[in-house]
C-alpha positions in Angstrom: -67.9 -26.9 -8.7 -70.2 -29.8 -8.4 -69.0 -33.4 -8.7 -70.6 -33.8 -12.1 -68.9 -30.7 -13.5 -65.5 -31.8 -12.1 -66.0 -35.2 -13.8 -67.0 -33.6 -17.0 -63.9 -31.3 -16.9 -61.6 -34.3 -16.3 -63.3 -36.2 -19.0 -62.8 -33.5 -21.6 -59.1 -33.3 -20.7 -58.8 -37.1 -21.1 -60.5 -37.0 -24.5 -58.3 -34.2 -25.7 -55.2 -36.1 -24.6 -56.3 -39.4 -26.3 -57.4 -37.6 -29.5 -54.1 -35.7 -29.8 -52.0 -38.8 -28.9 -53.8 -41.0 -31.5 -53.5 -38.4 -34.1 -49.8 -37.9 -33.6 -49.2 -41.7 -33.5 -51.3 -42.0 -36.7 -49.3 -39.3 -38.5 -46.0 -40.9 -37.4 -47.0 -44.3 -38.7 -48.3 -42.7 -41.9 -45.0 -40.9 -42.6 -43.1 -44.1 -42.1 -45.5 -46.0 -44.4 -45.0 -43.4 -47.0 -41.3 -43.7 -46.7 -41.0 -47.5 -47.0 -44.1 -48.7 -49.0 -44.7 -48.5 -52.7 -47.7 -47.1 -54.5 -49.1 -50.6 -55.1 -48.8 -51.3 -51.4 -50.9 -48.2 -50.6 -53.4 -49.3 -53.2 -53.9 -52.6 -51.4 -54.2 -50.8 -48.0 -56.7 -48.3 -49.4 -58.8 -51.0 -51.0 -58.9 -52.9 -47.8 -60.0 -50.0 -45.6 -62.7 -49.0 -48.2 -64.2 -52.5 -47.8 -63.8 -52.5 -44.0 -65.3 -49.0 -43.7 -68.4 -50.0 -45.8 -69.1 -53.1 -43.6 -68.3 -51.1 -40.4 -71.2 -48.8 -41.2 -73.6 -51.8 -41.7 -72.4 -53.4 -38.4 -72.8 -50.3 -36.3 -76.2 -51.1 -34.5 -75.8 -48.5 -31.8 -75.9 -50.7 -28.7 -73.3 -48.7 -26.8 -75.3 -45.5 -27.4 -78.4 -47.3 -26.1 -76.6 -48.3 -22.9 -75.3 -44.8 -22.3 -78.7 -43.2 -22.8 -80.6 -45.8 -20.7 -81.4 -44.5 -17.2 -80.7 -47.9 -15.5 -78.7 -50.7 -17.1 -79.3 -54.4 -16.1 -77.1 -57.4 -16.5 -79.6 -58.6 -19.1 -79.1 -55.4 -21.1 -75.3 -56.0 -21.2 -75.8 -59.6 -22.2 -78.2 -58.6 -25.0 -75.8 -55.9 -26.2 -72.9 -58.3 -26.3 -74.9 -60.9 -28.2 -76.1 -58.4 -30.8 -72.6 -56.9 -31.2 -70.9 -60.3 -31.4 -73.4 -61.8 -33.8 -73.4 -58.8 -36.1 -69.7 -58.5 -36.2 -69.2 -62.2 -36.7 -71.6 -62.1 -39.7 -69.7 -59.2 -41.1 -66.4 -61.0 -40.6 -67.8 -64.1 -42.5 -69.2 -61.8 -45.3 -65.8 -60.1 -45.8 -64.0 -63.5 -45.9 -66.4 -65.0 -48.4 -66.5 -61.9 -50.6 -62.8 -61.3 -50.6 -62.2 -62.9 -54.0 -65.0 -61.1 -55.9 -64.2 -57.8 -54.3 -60.5 -58.1 -55.2 -61.5 -58.9 -58.8 -63.9 -56.1 -58.9 -61.4 -53.6 -57.6 -58.7 -55.1 -59.8 -56.3 -55.6 -56.9 -55.2 -59.3 -56.8 -53.3 -59.0 -53.5 -56.4 -57.6 -51.8 -58.1 -61.1 -51.5 -55.7 -62.5 -48.9 -55.5 -59.2 -47.1 -59.3 -59.0 -46.8 -59.5 -62.6 -45.6 -57.0 -61.9 -42.8 -58.5 -58.5 -42.0 -61.9 -60.3 -41.5 -60.5 -61.1 -38.0 -60.8 -57.4 -37.1 -64.6 -57.2 -36.9 -64.6 -60.5 -35.1 -62.4 -59.0 -32.3 -64.6 -55.9 -32.3 -67.5 -58.1 -31.6 -65.7 -59.4 -28.5 -65.5 -55.9 -26.9 -67.2 -55.8 -23.6 -70.2 -53.4 -23.7 -69.9 -52.8 -20.0 -67.2 -50.2 -20.7 -70.1 -47.9 -21.8 -71.0 -47.6 -18.1 -67.7 -45.7 -17.6 -68.7 -43.2 -20.3 -72.2 -43.0 -18.7 -70.5 -42.1 -15.4 -68.2 -39.5 -17.2 -65.2 -41.5 -16.1 -62.9 -41.5 -19.2 -59.6 -42.3 -17.4 -59.7 -46.1 -17.7 -60.9 -46.1 -21.3 -58.3 -43.4 -22.2 -55.5 -45.6 -20.6 -56.7 -48.6 -22.6 -56.9 -46.6 -25.9 -53.4 -45.1 -25.3 -51.8 -48.4 -24.5 -53.6 -50.2 -27.4 -52.6 -47.5 -29.9 -49.0 -47.5 -28.7 -48.6 -51.3 -29.1 -50.4 -51.4 -32.5 -48.5 -48.4 -33.9 -45.2 -49.8 -32.7 -45.9 -53.1 -34.4 -46.9 -51.4 -37.6 -43.8 -49.2 -37.6 -41.3 -52.0 -36.8 -42.8 -54.4 -39.4 -42.8 -51.6 -42.0 -39.2 -50.7 -41.4 -37.9 -54.2 -41.4 -40.1 -55.9 -44.0 -41.5 -53.0 -46.0 -44.8 -54.7 -46.6 -48.4 -53.6 -46.4 -49.0 -56.5 -44.0 -47.6 -54.2 -41.3 -50.9 -52.3 -41.4 -52.9 -55.5 -41.3 -51.1 -56.8 -38.2 -51.4 -53.4 -36.5 -55.1 -53.2 -37.1 -55.8 -56.7 -35.9 -53.5 -56.2 -32.9 -55.4 -53.0 -31.9 -58.8 -54.6 -31.9 -57.6 -57.8 -30.2 -55.8 -55.9 -27.4 -58.7 -53.5 -26.9 -61.1 -56.5 -26.6 -58.9 -58.0 -23.9 -58.5 -54.7 -22.1 -62.2 -53.9 -22.3 -62.9 -56.8 -19.8 -60.4 -55.2 -17.4 -62.2 -51.9 -17.6 -65.6 -53.6 -17.4 -64.6 -55.3 -14.1 -64.7 -51.8 -12.5 -67.6 -50.6 -14.6 -69.8 -53.3 -13.0 -69.6 -51.5 -9.7 -71.2 -48.4 -11.3 -74.3 -47.0 -9.7 -76.0 -47.1 -13.1 -76.0 -50.9 -13.1 -78.8 -52.8 -11.3 -79.4 -56.5 -11.1 -82.2 -58.8 -10.0 -82.1 -60.3 -6.5 -85.2 -62.3 -5.4 -87.3 -60.5 -8.0 -86.2 -57.0 -7.0 -83.6 -54.6 -8.4 -80.5 -53.6 -6.4 -77.6 -51.3 -7.1 -74.1 -52.7 -7.5 -72.2 -55.3 -9.4 -73.8 -58.3 -11.0 
């Protein structure tokens, strides 16, 4: 088999593992939430994720897809992608924070206001994700990203489960979600450090392009 086919085969295996792992971890946390939280708590959580999901659609500008599809990626491309992502997500975070009160009133969930204000940190951390991790996907190298997602999911799920069991509050979900995005943001720079050595990345040296890290 060619090198590309081998990479693709390994990548599919990694994706299957991460998908199954996250699904199992998600179901585990859901069962525990169902056991310890009340109907009202679930209402707050549902309202929060409805709002988050709506704004997530607006904030998805497709920069990662652009980097993956671009034949050659420059340092300027990565800088622009980061700026667009960070600016967009920051604006979304501000919008969620400012609209928390009217949205909570409209949905008739008083506790939702504070939850939305805290959860506005989530899109902010998403904006801090390093777009250079897309070079790993471009190179069909899913191992580093899979490790990152597995570790991040493990930590965030553990936090959610522990807080749920001991405090029996919907804040467990809020803490878990923010922890996931914050840890992933930090980890993305570790992954990006190796991504910058990808053959897809080119940078300017004395007016010319060269392969390698920037």
